[in-house]
N, C-alpha and C positions, 0 to 999 in steps of 0.2 A: 501573320507569320505562319509559314508552313509547318506542319507536324512532321515528326520523324518518319512516320509511315508515308506521307506524301513525298518527302525527299527520297526515301528508298525507292518508291515507285518511279519517280522521275529519273533517278540514277539508272534503274533497270532499263527504262525506255531509251535513255541516251546510250547505254551500252549496246542494246540491240540494234540501234541505228548507227553504230560505229562512230558515235560522236566522241566517246571517251575510250581509252585503251583498257586492256585487262588490268594493268597495274593501277591505273587511275580509279577504275571501278572498285577494286578491292580496298584501296586506301580510303576512298570517300565513303564506302559502305561501312567500313569500320569506324570512321570518324562520326558518322551520323547514325550510329546504332543506339537505340534507346536503352537506358539503364533499367527502366521499369518494364516488367512483363506486360505484354499486350493481351490481357485477359478479356474474354467476351462478357463483360459485366452487363451489357445491355440485353443479353439473352436471358438474364434472370429477372424475376419480378422484384419490384421495390419492396422494402420492408413493410410488413403488415402484422402488427402485434395481435390483432383480433383473430387472425388465421392460425396462430400458434396455440398448441395445447399447453396445459399447465406443466406437464412433464417436460416438454421441450424447453419451456422457460427456465425450469429448475436446472436442466442439463446445460443449457447454453449460457444462462445469465446468473445462475446460482440463487435466484429468487423466484418465489411463486408469482404466477401471472397477476393475481389480484394485488400483490404487494408493490408491483412496479409503479402504478400511478401514485401510490402513497409515498414512495421514495422520491419520485419526481417532485411532489408537492413539498415534502420536508426539505429536500435539497434546494428548493427554489429554482428549479431548472426553468430557464426562459422558454417561451413558445417555440423559438427556433434559433439555430446557430447558422451564421453566414460565414463562409470561408473567404479568404482574401481574393480568390479568383472568381468569386461569385456564386459558387455552389451553396445551396441551402439545405439544411436538414431539420426536420421536425425535432422538437425537444425530446420527446420520448424515444424516437429513433436514435438520436445522438446519445442518450443515456444508455440505451441497450448496446450501442456500439462499444462504449467504454466497458460495460459489464462483460460483453463477449470477449473483448481484448484481454481483460484481467482474469477471467474465470479459468483460463488454462493457457499454457504457453503456446500461443498460436501466432501465425503470421497474418498480416493484413490480407494476403492472398486467400487465406482460408475463410475470410469473412465475406468475400465477394458474392458467393452464392446466396447468402442469407440477406444481404442488404441491397444487392443489385447496384453497387456503386464502384467506381474505379478505386484502385488502391490509394492514389494520392488524396482523394476526397475522404476515404476512410481514415487515413492518417491525420489529416488536418482537423476533421471533426472530433475525433477521439482526443486529440491533444487540446482542442479548445474546451471540451467538456471537463477534462482533467484540470486544466488551468482554472476554469470557472469554479469548480468545487474547492480547489485548494485556496484560491483567493477569497472565496466567500466563507468557507467554514474551517480553514486550516487553523485559525486561532483557537478553536474549541479544544484542540488537543496539544497545540504547540505552546499555548499560554495557560495560565491558571483559569480554569473554566468555573466562574462563580455560579453559574446555573446548576452545574453538576457537583461542585465542591463547596457549597455554602455550609455554614455550621450545622444547620438542621440535617442536611443530607449526610454530612460527615458522621454525625451521631448515629444515624440509621445504619451506615456502613459498619461502624464499630460494633453495634448490637448484632449485626448479621455475622461478623467474624467471630465474635465471642460465643454466639450460639452454636457455631461449628466446632467449638471445643478449644479455641485459642486461649492460652493463659493470659494474654494481653487483653485488657478491656478497653484500650484506647487506640487500637490499630484499625485503620479504615481502608488500607490497601497494601499492595505488594509491588515492589520495584524489582526489575530484572533487566538484564541485557540480553538481547536476542541476536543470534548470529545467523545471517542469511548468506549461504554460500553463493559464489559467483564463479564463472570460468576464469582460468588463470589469465591475468591481464598481460599485455605486451610490455607495459611499463609499471613501475612502482609495485613490483611483486612483493617485496619485503614489507612494505607499508600495509598492504592488504592481507597479508598472510596471518591467519589466526592459529597460533601454536597449540592452543588447547584443543581445538577441533581438527587441526591439521588440514585446513582448507583455506583457500583465498575467499575472503568474505567482506561484507559490510555489516555494520552493527547498528542496532537501535536500542534505545532505552525506553521502557514502557512502565507505566504505573497502572496496574489492573485493580479494578474494584470488584467487590463481591457480587454485584449485579451483572457481571459479565462484560462491562464496558471498559475501554481503555481511557483513563482520565487524562493522561499526559503522555506525550511522545517526543523523543528527541533523536535526531539522526537524519540521514545515515552518517556514520563516521567510519574511518578506516578499520579494517578487521583486527589489527593488532592492538587497538585501543583498549586499555583496561577498563573494567566497569567503574572503578573509582574515578578514573579520568573522565569518563562520560558524565558521571554525576557532577563533577566540578564544572565542566563546560556547559551543562544544561541549565544551570541556575535554579535547579529544582529545590535545593536546600534553602535558598533564600526565599522562595515562594512558600515553602513549608513553615519557615520561621515567621513569615508575615501573615499567613492565612489559616494554618492548620490548628484551629482551636474550636472547642465546643462553644455552645451559646453562653456558658458561664465562664469562659476564659481558660478552661483546662486544655493543656497541650495535647494534641493528637498526633499519631505517628503512622508511618508506613514501615513495612518490614522487608528486609532484603537478605541476600545470602552473605556468607562470611567475607566476601570481597568488599563489602561496603563498610565505611567507618561508622562507629557508634555515636549517635547524637540524640538529643532529646526527641526530635521529630523523625528519627531514623533508627530503628532497632534492627539487631542482627543476632544470629545464634551465639551461644557461648563458645569461645574458642580456646578455653584453657587446655593445657596439656592433660590435666587430670580433671575429668568432669564428675561432679557428684551425681547421684541418682536423680536429684531434683533438676539439675541442669540438663541431664539427658532427656528427662521427661518433657521439659520445656522445649528443647530443640525438636524433639519428635512431634509434639503437638503442633508447634508452629509450622513445621515442615509439611505436615499432613494438610493443614488448612491452606497453606501457600500453594501446594501442588494442585489442589482442587480448583483454585481460582485461576491458575496459570494454564489450565486446559484451553483457555480461549486462544492462546497463541497457536496451539496445534490446530484449532478449528480454522483459523485464518489461513494457515499454510495449506490445509486440506482443501479449502474451497476456492482460494485465489492464488 
């Protein structure tokens, strides 16, 4: 099958030889005009991680150069990825494509000079790596992660939270809804509009641990969804009731803002109309600890 460029060249020859008329030439040229930009990707060298400096890796991929092989190993990245049309990418190259794509709002066209690949290949490889990581590791934050949230680890988290000054001695994490703004959609604007932030958005629910990790993630959901609604849909409460216990069977909890209901495994600030000094001190202490842990959301937004 001829490429669009070959067809364009043939049309031009036919036009010059008076085989087709002016009108036919313009109609056929418009019909066989490629949608993708014809960038000279073959003029750029193929990706070579060894030739990049540590600063370049941090700038473009958000990770130090020495950390990239470790990440590839931990994520179980295969030696290569093969696209449906036959193109092949080395595992490390493919992982760096994904990091480059996520590190800053960039187009695939902006990645051509770094990887020396056509836009279509960059798109296919990036999506393959993303699907692989999601399929292989998504369960670690979408479901209850027993490696991260076993009774011994939960107790360590409660000690860390308590040492930070929290009045609760059985709190191991903090739950919150995160609003991520999007451009105004052509459809379903009311569904995606978040009245509190006054933006169109999607929302996520996250449980943050004192070690800086996200233990559980739910979403995305529509921007107008209330945090309590996300909690109900996420099945998080059921998991807490089943697994959030110390080694001796004492119930452990997470802490959220006033939007969340009060449960044995989910605590929230006092919401009385008139707060006693003790209640105010409790709210202030928990808010301080909660804020320090939730800095990780800002870090993610800053780097990716």
